PAZAPA-4460 file (N, C-alpha, C; in steps of 0.05 Angstrom, whole numbers, plus 32768, in hexadecimal, padded with zeros to 4 digits):
% residues 133
    n_x    n_y    n_z   ca_x   ca_y   ca_z    c_x    c_y    c_z   seq   type   mol
   8011   7FE9   8000   8000   8000   8000   8012   8019   8000     1      M     A
   800C   802B   7FF0   801B   8044   7FF1   8008   805B   7FF9     2      L     A
   800C   8064   8012   7FFC   807B   801B   8003   8093   800A     3      F     A
   7FF0   80A4   8006   7FF4   80BC   7FF6   800C   80CD   8000     4      R     A
   800E   80CF   801B   8023   80DF   8026   803F   80D3   8021     5      E     A
   8040   80B8   8021   805A   80AB   801C   8061   80AC   7FFE     6      F     A
   804D   80AC   7FED   8051   80AF   7FD0   805D   80CB   7FCB     7      E     A
   8052   80DF   7FD9   805D   80FA   7FD6   807A   80FB   7FDF     8      R     A
   8080   80ED   7FF6   809B   80ED   8000   80AE   80DF   7FEC     9      L     A
   80A5   80CA   7FDF   80B5   80BD   7FCA   80BC   80D0   7FB3    10      Q     A
   80A9   80E0   7FAB   80AE   80F4   7F96   80C2   8109   7F9F    11      H     A
   80C1   8110   7FB9   80D3   8125   7FC3   80EF   8119   7FC7    12      Q     A
   80F1   80FF   7FCB   810B   80F2   7FD1   810E   80D9   7FC0    13      H     A
   8112   80DD   7FA6   8113   80C5   7F94   812A   80B2   7F9B    14      P     A
   813F   80BB   7FA7   8155   80A9   7FAE   814E   8098   7FC6    15      L     A
   8139   809F   7FD4   8131   808F   7FEC   8117   8080   7FE6    16      L     A
   8111   807B   7FCD   80F8   806E   7FC5   80F4   8053   7FD3    17      R     A
   8108   8042   7FD3   8106   8027   7FDF   8102   802A   7FFD    18      A     A
   8110   803C   800A   810D   803F   8027   80F1   8049   802E    19      E     A
   80E7   805D   801F   80CD   8067   8024   80B8   8052   801F    20      V     A
   80BC   8041   800B   80A9   802B   8005   80A8   8017   801D    21      D     A
   80C0   8010   8028   80C0   7FFE   803F   80B3   800B   8058    22      R     A
   80B8   8025   805B   80AC   8034   8071   808E   8034   806E    23      L     A
   8084   8039   8056   8067   8039   8051   805B   801D   8058    24      D     A
   8068   8008   804F   805D   7FED   8054   805C   7FE6   8071    25      G     A
   8071   7FED   8080   8073   7FE7   809C   805E   7FF7   80AB    26      W     A
   805B   8011   80A5   8048   8022   80B3   802B   8018   80AD    27      V     A
   8027   8010   8094   800C   8005   808D   8005   7FEC   809E    28      G     A
   8019   7FDA   80A1   8014   7FC2   80B1   800E   7FCA   80CE    29      E     A
   801E   7FDC   80D9   801B   7FE4   80F5   7FFF   7FF0   80FA    30      V     A
   7FF7   8002   80E9   7FDD   8010   80EE   7FC5   7FFF   80E7    31      I     A
   7FC9   7FEA   80D7   7FB3   7FD8   80D3   7FAE   7FC7   80EC    32      R     A
   7FC4   7FC2   80FA   7FC1   7FB2   8113   7FB8   7FC4   812A    33      Q     A
   7FC2   7FDD   812B   7FBA   7FEF   8141   7FBC   800C   8135    34      D     A
   7FA5   8017   812F   7FA4   8031   8122   7FB2   8048   8132    35      A     A
   7FB5   8044   814C   7FC0   8059   815D   7FDC   8052   8168    36      H     A
   7FE8   803E   815B   8003   8035   8164   8018   804A   8162    37      A     A
   8029   804B   8175   8041   805D   8174   8055   8051   8161    38      V     A
   805F   8060   814E   8072   8056   813B   808D   8053   8149    39      I     A
   8099   803C   8148   80B2   8036   8155   80C9   803E   8143    40      D     A
   80D6   8054   814A   80EB   805F   813A   8103   804C   8136    41      E     A
   810A   803E   814B   8121   802B   8149   811A   8014   8136    42      Q     A
   8102   8009   8138   80FA   7FF3   8126   80FA   7FFE   8109    43      A     A
   80F0   8016   8105   80F0   8021   80EA   810C   8025   80E0    44      L     A
   811E   802E   80F1   813A   8033   80E9   8146   8019   80DF    45      S     A
   8141   8003   80ED   814C   7FE9   80E5   813F   7FDF   80CB    46      D     A
   8125   7FE2   80C9   8116   7FD8   80B2   811D   7FE8   8098    47      L     A
   811D   8002   809A   8120   8013   8083   813E   8015   807C    48      V     A
   814F   800E   808E   816C   800F   8089   8176   802B   8085    49      D     A
   816C   803D   8096   8175   8059   8097   817F   805F   80B3    50      L     A
   8194   806F   80B5   819D   8077   80CF   8187   8089   80DB    51      R     A
   8186   8089   80F6   8171   8098   8103   816E   80B5   80FC    52      R     A
   8184   80C4   80F8   8180   80E0   80F0   8172   80E3   80D5    53      P     A
   8179   80D2   80C2   816C   80D3   80A8   814F   80CB   80AA    54      A     A
   814A   80B6   80BA   812E   80AD   80BE   811E   80C3   80CC    55      L     A
   812A   80CF   80E1   811D   80E4   80F0   8115   80FB   80DD    56      R     A
   8126   8102   80CA   8120   8117   80B6   8108   810F   80A5    57      A     A
   8107   80F6   809D   80EF   80EC   808D   80D6   80ED   809E    58      L     A
   80D8   80E5   80B8   80C1   80E5   80C9   80B6   8101   80CE    59      L     A
   80C9   8114   80D1   80C1   8130   80D4   80B3   813A   80BB    60      V     A
   80BD   8133   80A3   80B0   813A   808A   8094   812E   8089    61      E     A
   8091   8115   8092   8077   8108   8092   8064   8116   80A5    62      L     A
   806E   8121   80BB   805D   8131   80CD   8054   814A   80BE    63      V     A
   8067   8157   80B1   8061   8170   80A3   804D   816D   808C    64      N     A
   804C   8155   807F   8039   8151   806A   8020   8142   8073    65      I     A
   801D   813E   808D   8004   8134   8098   8002   8116   809A    66      G     A
   8017   8107   8097   8016   80EA   8099   8017   80E1   80B7    67      A     A
   8026   80EF   80C7   8029   80E8   80E3   8022   8100   80F5    68      F     A
   801B   80F9   810D   8018   810D   8122   802E   8107   8136    69      D     A
   8036   811B   8145   804A   8116   8159   803C   8112   8174    70      T     A
   804A   8102   8185   8041   80FE   81A0   805A   8100   81B1    71      V     A
   8058   8111   81C6   806F   8115   81D7   806A   8107   81F2    72      F     A
   807E   80F9   81FC   807C   80EB   8215   8090   80F7   8229    73      F     A
   8087   80FE   8240   8098   8108   8256   809D   80F1   8268    74      W     A
   80B6   80E8   8269   80BE   80D1   8279   80C6   80DA   8295    75      H     A
   80BD   80CB   82A9   80C3   80D0   82C5   80E2   80CE   82C8    76      C     A
   80EF   80E2   82D3   810C   80E1   82D6   8115   80CC   82EA    77      P     A
   8102   80C1   82F9   8108   80AC   830C   8104   8090   8300    78      N     A
   80FF   808F   82E6   80FD   8075   82D9   80E2   8067   82DC    79      G     A
   80CE   8076   82E4   80B4   806A   82E9   80A2   8068   82D1    80      A     A
   80AC   8070   82B9   809B   806F   82A1   8093   808A   8297    81      G     A
   8080   808A   8285   8075   80A3   827A   8062   80B0   828E    82      V     A
   8068   80C9   8294   8056   80D7   82A8   8043   80EA   829A    83      C     A
   8048   80F1   8281   8035   8102   8272   8039   80FF   8255    84      K     A
   8024   8101   8246   8024   8100   8229   8017   8118   821D    85      E     A
   8021   8123   8207   8015   813A   81FA   8019   813A   81DC    86      A     A
   8007   8148   81CE   800A   8149   81B1   801E   815E   81A8    87      K     A
   8022   8173   81B9   8035   8188   81B3   8047   818C   81CC    88      R     A
   8060   8193   81C7   8073   8198   81DC   8069   81AE   81EE    89      L     A
   805D   81C2   81E3   8053   81D9   81F2   803B   81D2   8204    90      S     A
   8030   81BA   8201   801A   81B1   8213   8024   81A8   822F    91      D     A
   803E   81A4   8231   8048   819B   824B   804A   81B3   825F    92      F     A
   8043   81AF   8278   8046   81C4   828C   8064   81C7   8294    93      P     A
   806A   81DC   82A1   8086   81E0   82AB   808D   81CB   82C0    94      D     A
   8079   81C3   82CF   807E   81AE   82E3   8064   819D   82E6    95      R     A
   8068   8185   82F0   8051   8174   82F5   8056   8161   830C    96      L     A
   8041   8159   8319   8043   8144   832D   8040   812A   831F    97      E     A
   8054   8119   8320   8056   8100   8312   8043   80EC   831E    98      C     A
   8030   80E2   830E   801E   80CE   8319   802B   80B2   831A    99      D     A
   8044   80B0   8311   8052   8097   8312   8062   8094   832B   100      R     A
   8071   80A9   8333   8082   80A7   834A   807A   80B9   8361   101      C     A
   8066   80CB   835C   805C   80DD   8370   806C   80F6   8376   102      G     A
   8082   80FA   8368   8093   8111   836C   808C   8127   8357   103      Q     A
   8095   813F   835D   8091   8155   834A   80AA   8157   8338   104      E     A
   80A5   815A   831E   80BA   815C   830A   80B8   8176   82FB   105      H     A
   80CE   8182   82F6   80D0   819A   82E5   80D5   8192   82C8   106      W     A
   80CA   81A0   82B5   80CE   8199   8299   80EB   8199   8292   107      F     A
   80F3   8184   8284   810F   8181   827B   810E   8173   8260   108      N     A
   8119   8180   824B   8119   8175   8230   8125   8158   822F   109      D     A
   8137   8153   8240   8145   8138   8240   8131   8122   8248   110      A     A
   811B   8129   8254   8108   8114   825C   80F1   8111   8248   111      E     A
   80F3   811F   8232   80DD   811F   821E   80E6   810D   8206   112      I     A
   80D3   80FC   81FE   80D7   80EB   81E7   80C1   80F3   81D2   113      E     A
   80C9   80F7   81B9   80B6   80FC   81A4   80B1   80E2   8195   114      V     A
   8098   80DC   8190   8091   80C4   8181   807C   80CD   816B   115      S     A
   8076   80BA   815B   8064   80BF   8144   804E   80AC   8143   116      F     A
   8036   80B5   813C   801F   80A4   8138   8012   80AB   811D   117      V     A
   8004   8098   8111   7FF7   809D   80F7   7FE2   80B3   80FA   118      A     A
   7FE1   80C4   80E6   7FCD   80DA   80E6   7FB2   80CE   80DF   119      S     A
   7F9D   80DE   80E2   7F82   80D5   80DA   7F82   80CE   80BD   120      D     A
   7F90   80DD   80AC   7F91   80D7   8090   7F9C   80BB   808A   121      S     A
   7FB1   80B3   8097   7FBC   8098   8093   7FA9   8083   809D   122      L     A
   7F9D   8088   80B4   7F8A   8074   80BF   7F73   8070   80AC   123      R     A
   7F68   8086   80A0   7F52   8084   808E   7F5B   8074   8075   124      V     A
   7F72   807B   806A   7F7C   806C   8052   7F80   804F   8058   125      Q     A
   7F8A   8048   806F   7F8E   802C   8076   7F73   801D   8079   126      A     A
   7F60   802B   8085   7F45   801F   8088   7F38   801A   806D   127      R     A
   7F3B   802E   805B   7F30   802B   8040   7F3D   8014   8031   128      E     A
   7F57   8012   8034   7F66   7FFC   8027   7F5E   7FE1   8031   129      E     A
   7F5A   7FDF   804B   7F51   7FC6   8058   7F35   7FBE   804E   130      S     A
   7F24   7FD2   804A   7F09   7FCE   8040   7F08   7FC3   8023   131      G     A
   7F1D   7FCA   8013   7F1E   7FC1   7FF8   7F29   7FA4   7FF5   132      R     A
   7F34   7F9A   800B   7F40   7F7F   800A   7F2B   7F69   800D   133      R     A
***
């Protein structure tokens, strides 16, 4: 399946056509299983055979053209897991009381992880494709 957004990316980066095709296929499989799955950047890096900075650049482009949405995770600095999730970095407060460890944490970029999820557009395209099968 070639999502419209990935097809556009292939036209913008003809030298990465095979990598974008593998990325498209993997993302299609993931969102058919779970439409709201977080895209695993490390798994993608291994599959697409791109170093993480190059892959990250493609993922950012896919966000810019509407294929992915970003999700930010604030990890508890005490190792207790994710203490807050947001769609935008600016949605995080300066401080929060961690529901994981019970302590108060001040915002720190080092504790933030950015991830990607399929946009509504990709989910609709995947649903339409599944309906045709």
